[in-house]
C-alpha positions in Angstrom: 0.1 -0.1 0.0 1.1 3.5 -0.6 0.4 6.5 1.7 -0.7 9.8 -0.1 -0.7 12.8 2.0 -1.9 16.5 1.7 -4.6 15.6 -1.1 -6.8 18.8 -1.0 -10.3 19.1 -2.4 -13.1 21.6 -2.1 -15.7 21.1 0.7 -18.4 19.9 -1.6 -16.6 17.6 -3.9 -18.1 14.5 -5.2 -16.9 11.0 -4.4 -15.5 10.5 -7.8 -13.4 13.6 -7.3 -11.2 11.6 -4.7 -10.1 8.9 -7.3 -9.5 11.5 -9.9 -7.2 13.4 -7.5 -5.3 10.3 -6.8 -5.1 9.7 -10.7 -4.0 13.2 -11.3 -1.4 13.0 -8.5 0.2 9.8 -9.7 -0.3 10.3 -13.3 -1.6 6.9 -13.9 -4.6 5.2 -15.4 -7.6 4.0 -13.7 -6.9 0.5 -14.4 -3.7 0.5 -12.4 -5.6 1.7 -9.2 -7.1 -1.1 -7.1 -8.3 0.6 -4.0 -8.5 3.9 -2.4 -9.3 4.2 1.4 -9.2 7.3 3.5 -6.8 7.2 6.3 -7.3 10.7 7.7 -9.6 13.6 6.8 -9.3 17.1 8.0 -9.9 20.8 6.7 -8.3 24.1 6.2 -10.8 26.9 7.0 -8.3 29.8 7.1 -10.2 31.1 4.1 -13.7 30.7 5.3 -15.0 31.4 1.8 -13.0 28.4 0.4 -12.7 25.8 2.9 -10.6 22.9 1.7 -10.8 19.2 2.8 -7.3 17.7 3.2 -7.1 13.9 2.9 -4.5 11.2 3.8 -5.1 8.2 1.6 -4.1 4.5 1.6 -4.1 3.2 -2.1 -3.3 0.1 -3.6 -1.8 -0.1 -7.2 -0.4 -2.8 -9.7 3.2 -1.7 -9.3 3.9 0.4 -6.1 7.6 0.0 -6.5 7.7 2.0 -9.8 5.7 4.7 -8.4 7.8 4.9 -5.3 10.9 5.3 -7.5 9.0 7.9 -9.6 8.0 10.0 -6.6 11.2 9.3 -4.6 11.7 13.2 -3.9 8.1 13.7 -3.0 7.5 13.6 0.7 3.6 13.1 0.2 4.3 9.6 -1.6 5.5 7.0 0.8 4.9 3.4 1.9 1.9 3.1 4.3 3.3 2.3 7.7 2.1 -0.8 9.6 -0.2 0.7 12.3 -1.3 -2.7 13.6 -0.7 -3.1 17.4 1.7 -5.9 18.5 1.6 -7.2 21.9 5.0 -7.3 23.8 4.3 -10.8 25.2 1.9 -13.2 26.7 1.5 -14.3 30.3 2.8 -18.0 30.7 0.4 -20.6 31.9 0.3 -21.0 35.7 1.4 -17.6 36.5 0.1 -16.8 40.0 1.0 -13.2 40.3 -1.7 -10.8 39.4 -1.0 -7.2 38.4 -3.4 -4.4 40.0 -4.6 -1.4 38.1 -5.8 1.5 40.5 -8.4 3.7 38.9 -10.7 2.9 35.7 -10.4 6.1 33.9 -9.1 5.9 30.1 -5.7 5.4 31.4 -6.7 2.5 33.8 -9.0 1.3 31.4 -6.6 0.6 28.7 -3.9 -0.6 31.0 -6.3 -3.2 32.4 -7.5 -4.1 28.8 -4.1 -4.6 27.4 -2.8 -6.7 30.5 -6.2 -8.8 30.1 -5.5 -9.3 26.2 -1.9 -10.5 27.2 -3.4 -13.1 29.7 -2.2 -11.3 32.9 -5.8 -11.2 34.6 -5.5 -7.9 36.3 -7.4 -7.0 39.2 -8.8 -3.4 38.8 -9.8 -1.1 41.6 -11.9 2.0 41.3 -13.2 4.0 44.2 -16.5 4.9 42.3 -19.5 3.2 41.0 -19.9 1.3 37.7 -20.8 3.6 34.9 -24.4 3.8 34.9 -24.8 4.1 38.7 -22.2 6.8 38.5 -24.3 8.7 35.8 -27.2 8.6 38.1 -25.4 10.1 41.0 -23.7 12.8 38.6 -27.0 13.8 36.9 -28.7 13.8 40.4 -26.1 16.1 41.7 -26.8 18.6 38.7 -30.4 18.3 39.7 -29.5 19.7 43.2 -29.4 16.3 44.9 -26.6 15.6 47.5 -23.1 15.4 46.0 -21.5 11.9 46.4 -17.7 12.5 47.0 -17.0 8.8 45.7 -19.4 8.9 42.7 -19.5 12.0 40.5 -17.7 13.6 37.4 -14.3 13.0 38.6 -14.7 9.4 40.4 -16.0 6.2 38.9 -15.9 3.9 35.9 -14.6 5.8 32.9 -13.1 8.6 34.9 -13.5 12.5 34.2 -13.4 11.8 30.4 -16.9 10.2 30.5 -18.4 13.8 31.3 -16.5 15.8 28.7 -16.5 16.3 25.0 -15.0 12.9 24.4 -12.3 14.3 22.4 -10.0 11.7 20.9 -7.0 13.8 19.6 -3.7 14.7 21.1 -0.4 16.3 20.5 1.6 13.4 22.0 4.3 12.0 19.5 3.1 8.6 18.8 5.7 6.7 16.7 4.5 3.3 17.6 0.7 4.1 16.8 -0.5 3.5 20.1 -3.3 5.9 19.4 -4.5 3.7 16.6 -4.9 0.9 19.1 -7.0 3.1 21.2 -9.2 4.4 18.5 -9.6 0.6 17.3 -10.8 -0.7 20.7 -13.2 2.2 20.9 -14.8 1.2 17.4 -14.9 -2.3 18.5 -16.8 -1.1 21.6 -19.2 0.9 19.7 -17.7 4.1 18.7 -18.5 5.6 15.3 -16.2 4.3 12.5 -15.3 7.8 11.7 -13.3 8.3 14.6 -10.5 6.3 12.9 -10.2 8.9 10.0 -11.6 12.5 10.9 -9.0 14.7 12.2 -10.5 15.7 15.4 -12.7 12.8 16.5 -15.0 13.0 19.4 -17.5 10.6 20.9 -19.7 12.5 23.7 -20.9 11.3 26.9 -23.9 9.1 26.0 -22.0 6.9 23.7 -18.7 6.6 26.1 -21.3 5.1 28.7 -22.0 2.1 26.6 -18.4 1.7 25.3 -16.8 1.6 28.7 -19.3 -1.0 29.7 -18.3 -3.2 26.7 -14.6 -2.7 27.3 -15.1 -3.7 31.0 -16.9 -6.9 30.0 -14.1 -7.8 27.7 -11.7 -7.5 30.5 -13.7 -9.8 32.8 -14.1 -12.2 29.9 -10.6 -12.6 29.7 -10.1 -13.4 33.2 -9.8 -9.8 34.6 -11.6 -8.7 37.8 -13.2 -5.2 38.3 -14.0 -4.0 41.9 -16.2 -1.0 42.3 -16.5 1.2 45.4 -12.9 0.1 46.4 -10.6 2.9 47.5 -6.9 2.2 47.9 -6.2 3.6 51.4 -2.6 2.7 51.8 0.5 1.2 50.0 2.9 -1.2 51.8 6.5 -0.8 50.8 9.5 -2.9 52.0 13.1 -2.0 51.1 11.8 0.2 48.1 9.5 -2.6 46.7 5.7 -2.5 46.5 4.4 -5.5 48.5 0.8 -4.7 49.0 -2.2 -2.3 49.2 -4.9 -1.6 52.1 -8.3 -1.2 50.8 -11.4 0.8 52.1 -13.2 -2.6 52.1 -10.8 -3.6 55.1 -8.8 -6.0 52.7 -5.1 -6.3 52.5 -4.2 -7.1 48.8 -0.7 -8.5 48.2 0.7 -7.2 44.9 4.2 -6.4 43.4 3.0 -4.7 40.3 0.4 -1.8 40.5 -0.6 0.6 38.0 -1.4 4.0 39.6 -4.0 5.6 37.4 -6.1 7.6 39.8 -6.7 10.8 38.0 -6.0 14.3 38.7 -8.6 14.7 41.5 -7.5 11.9 43.9 -6.1 14.4 46.5 -6.4 12.2 49.5 -4.6 9.4 47.5 -1.8 12.0 46.7 -1.3 12.7 50.3 -1.2 9.0 51.4 1.5 8.4 48.8 3.3 11.7 50.0 3.1 10.3 53.5 4.6 7.1 52.5 7.5 8.9 50.9 6.8 8.1 47.3 8.6 10.9 45.5 6.2 13.6 44.3 7.0 17.0 42.7 4.6 20.0 42.3 4.1 20.8 38.7 2.4 23.8 36.6 -1.3 23.8 36.1 -3.9 26.4 35.2 -6.7 28.3 36.5 -9.6 30.4 35.2 -13.2 30.3 34.1 -15.6 28.7 31.7 -16.7 31.1 28.9 -19.9 30.6 26.9 -21.0 32.1 23.7 -23.9 31.2 21.2 -22.4 28.4 19.0 -24.0 30.0 16.0 -21.6 32.8 16.4 -18.7 30.5 16.8 -19.7 28.7 13.4 -20.2 32.0 11.5 -16.9 33.4 12.7 -15.0 30.2 11.5 -16.9 28.7 8.7 -18.6 31.9 7.1 -21.1 30.7 4.4 -20.2 27.1 5.2 -21.4 27.3 8.9 -23.7 24.1 9.4 -22.2 22.1 6.9 -22.5 18.5 8.0 -18.9 17.5 7.5 -17.5 20.6 9.5 -20.0 20.1 12.1 -20.0 22.6 15.2 -16.9 24.7 15.0 -14.3 24.8 17.7 -11.3 27.1 18.4 -7.9 27.0 20.0 -6.5 30.5 21.4 -3.5 31.7 23.4 -2.5 35.1 24.4 0.9 36.1 26.0 0.4 38.9 28.5 2.4 41.6 29.3 3.1 40.2 32.7 4.7 37.1 31.0 1.9 34.9 31.8 -0.2 32.8 29.2 -3.8 32.8 28.9 -5.2 30.1 26.6 -8.5 28.1 25.8 -8.7 24.7 27.1 -11.1 21.8 26.5 -13.3 23.6 24.1 -16.8 22.0 23.9 -18.7 23.0 20.8 -22.4 22.7 21.1 -22.0 21.6 24.8 -22.7 22.4 28.4 -20.9 23.7 31.4 -21.0 21.1 34.1 -20.7 20.8 37.9 -17.4 18.8 38.4 -17.1 18.9 42.2 -15.5 15.9 44.1 -15.3 17.4 47.4 -18.1 18.8 49.7 -18.1 22.6 50.0 -16.3 23.2 46.8 -17.3 24.4 43.2 -15.7 23.3 40.1 -16.7 23.8 36.6 -15.8 21.5 33.6 -17.2 21.3 29.9 -19.1 18.5 28.1 -20.8 17.7 24.7 -22.8 14.9 23.5 -22.0 13.3 20.1 -24.3 15.7 18.1 -23.0 18.8 19.6 -26.4 20.4 19.0 -26.6 22.3 22.4 -27.1 26.2 21.9 -24.0 27.3 23.6 -20.2 26.8 22.9 -17.9 26.8 26.0 -14.4 26.4 26.7 -12.0 27.1 29.6 -10.1 30.4 29.6 -7.2 29.7 32.0 -4.0 31.3 33.2 -0.9 29.1 33.5 0.6 29.1 37.0 4.0 27.9 38.2 4.9 26.2 41.7 8.0 28.3 42.3 6.1 31.7 41.6 2.6 31.0 42.7 2.4 28.1 45.3 6.0 27.5 46.7 7.0 25.1 49.3 5.4 21.9 49.8 4.8 19.5 46.7 1.2 19.3 47.6 0.9 23.1 47.8 -1.2 23.2 44.4 -3.7 21.1 45.7 -4.3 23.5 48.5 -4.5 26.4 46.1 -7.2 24.5 44.0 -9.2 23.9 47.2 -9.0 27.5 48.4 -10.1 28.7 45.0 -12.9 26.1 44.9 -14.1 27.0 48.4 -14.2 30.9 47.4 -16.4 29.8 44.3 -18.6 27.7 46.6 -19.2 30.7 48.8 -19.5 33.2 46.2 -22.2 31.0 44.6 -24.4 30.8 47.5 -22.9 27.9 49.3 -25.3 25.6 47.6 -23.1 24.4 44.8 -24.6 27.0 42.4 -21.7 28.5 40.5 -20.5 32.2 40.5 -21.0 33.7 37.0 -20.6 37.2 35.3 -21.3 38.8 32.0 -18.0 39.4 29.9 -18.6 43.0 29.7 -19.2 43.3 33.3 -16.0 41.4 34.0 -14.0 43.4 31.7 -15.3 46.8 33.3 -14.9 45.4 36.7 -18.6 45.5 38.0 -20.9 42.9 39.2 -23.6 41.5 36.9 -27.1 41.7 37.9 -29.1 40.2 34.8 -28.4 38.0 32.0 -28.1 38.8 28.4 -28.7 36.7 25.2 -26.4 34.0 26.4 -28.1 31.8 28.8 -25.8 29.7 31.4 -25.8 25.9 30.7 -24.4 25.1 34.2 -26.7 23.1 36.5 -27.6 23.2 39.4 -27.5 26.9 38.8 -25.6 30.2 38.6 -25.5 33.3 40.9 -24.4 36.5 39.2 -21.8 38.3 40.9 -18.1 39.7 40.6 -15.8 37.1 39.6 -12.7 39.0 40.6 -13.2 37.9 44.1 -12.7 34.2 43.3 -9.2 34.1 41.4 -6.0 35.9 42.5 -5.5 39.4 41.0 -2.6 38.2 38.5 -5.0 35.8 37.2 -7.9 38.2 36.8 -5.8 40.9 35.0 -4.4 38.3 32.6 -7.8 37.0 31.6 -9.1 40.8 31.3 -6.0 41.4 28.9 -6.7 38.2 27.0 -10.4 38.3 26.3 -10.1 41.6 24.0 -7.1 39.9 22.2 -9.2 36.8 21.6 -11.8 39.1 19.9 -9.4 39.9 17.2 -9.5 36.2 16.2 -13.1 35.6 16.9 -15.3 38.6 16.4 -17.8 38.7 19.2 -15.7 36.8 21.6 -15.6 39.6 24.0 -19.3 40.4 23.5 -20.7 42.1 26.6 -23.4 39.5 27.4 -21.2 36.3 26.9 -20.9 34.5 30.2 -18.0 33.5 32.5 -18.6 30.7 35.1 -16.0 29.9 37.8 -14.0 28.2 38.7 -11.9 26.0 36.4 -9.2 24.4 38.7 -8.7 20.8 37.4 -7.2 21.5 34.0 -4.4 19.1 34.8 -2.8 17.5 37.7 -0.9 19.8 40.2 1.5 17.1 41.0 3.8 14.8 39.2 4.6 11.3 40.4 8.1 10.9 38.9 8.7 7.6 37.1 11.9 6.3 35.2 12.7 4.9 31.8 11.1 1.7 33.1 7.8 3.5 34.0 8.1 2.6 37.7 8.3 5.2 40.5 11.7 6.6 40.9 11.8 5.2 44.5 9.3 2.6 44.8 9.8 -0.6 42.5 6.4 -2.1 41.3 4.6 1.1 41.5 3.8 2.5 38.0 2.5 6.0 38.1 0.3 6.6 34.9 -2.1 8.8 33.2 -3.2 12.3 33.9 -3.3 12.1 37.8 0.5 11.2 37.9 1.3 14.0 35.3 1.6 11.9 32.2 -1.3 12.5 30.1 -3.8 15.2 29.3 -7.1 14.0 27.9 -8.7 10.7 26.8 -6.4 9.7 23.9 -3.1 10.4 25.6 -4.2 8.8 28.8 -5.1 5.7 26.7 -1.7 5.7 25.3 -0.2 6.1 28.5 -2.1 3.2 29.9 -0.8 1.0 26.9 2.9 2.1 27.6 2.6 1.2 31.2 0.7 -2.2 30.6 3.6 -3.1 28.3 6.2 -2.3 31.1 4.3 -4.3 33.6 4.0 -7.1 31.3 7.8 -7.1 30.4 8.7 -6.9 34.3 6.4 -10.0 35.1 7.8 -11.9 32.2 11.4 -11.0 33.3 10.6 -11.9 36.9 9.0 -15.2 35.7 12.3 -16.0 34.0 10.5 -17.1 30.9 11.2 -16.0 27.3 8.9 -13.3 25.8 7.1 -14.4 22.8 
């Protein structure tokens, strides 16, 4: 197979035009062309009056060697790479040791799945509930029922990614095509086939729920075990080697290989690990607000007369502004046609996040507008100081919103002018339980407020209407990424605890569903290789 890249066609081209573009590119006749398949499809909307689709194609021809020689100097004609996943080994019969995976978010899910597919029969522990019970708890909280600290947007089967836009793209370098393995498993579990080829695939919450269940069923069918409502309360370490775990159920579980995939909100787990001298460092993260506009405005600005085209879907954006102070403000986790959601996992604190369904048909677009902060400058001292800063800001948001889990909100125009808001404009808040209009300058540090006030007018130059007076800001966004990093070595194990494998977003090694899934695969491979080495059997 040959891989052709950068094949450009108009947005409204016909199917036959794709084949013709291949024939024109290769200067060959149709009789020599056996097959054309789309590997990737993106678009270039820089000129919104002439939007182009950009294809990467895999083709089969009679004599590809001749064509390769003919196009030897053309970087857009190459042999198609082999993107099939290859297991690093299989568990030997009679192996009594079982690896443990802590957490069943995207990272833990793929770590557990890969270990199960290799025959290691993992035990997977999640402090939350199975995904459908967790969904009931989460939607109940949004309808003003009590918060369940162990079953919410952050905790439970599927992790925080379940209640998100379901984005499946990443900037992670992926020379071994692990991302292809993630997408393939998702399709096998019921995701739309298009996630394999569109440039910015997404799934949405409702589809993710059923997919996660099917993947869990595959793990258990392969001999794995999944335990819900089971929190790891302690780790047992002897001479720098993990030897066991104490569980919230009262059980002591012996293990020498544990994948730590707890997510970025497992603050009590981070404290426990720190107390057990597992090496942890503070790392940068970001804080800010959710911003909402009408999706139709974003579509018109990005796509012009092509707004609403089914191939383009709801428009997204990615923005960054470098402030005079040296700080960076940027958009994060943009959710086209979505909602702002209550993402608290601790009582007496308010946290926001964004979510979309697969259709992306809700009225508003939302994203986080956040300011990068640094340990040395903004929360120096203790490695867990970032967690305390997050909690402080979330407590302030809770109080400012009325101490009932309503979120504090402010119109963009009022925020820029430094005055409290008293009534809504055209943009209606999507956050539930509800919002309380107020002055958001009281909920973030002054340096963050001034940076966001500088950035929003700058963003308006890129997206006309971004600074419109009746757009809405809702606070606070604090869970952009983990505030800590649990350092690991080249073997993926903790730098000072053998057998403990920090992984995914919570440990500081991922940022989103796809990158977390990829990290789960990498760590599962490392666990498998270690267990095979310890068993003194050949890898096959």
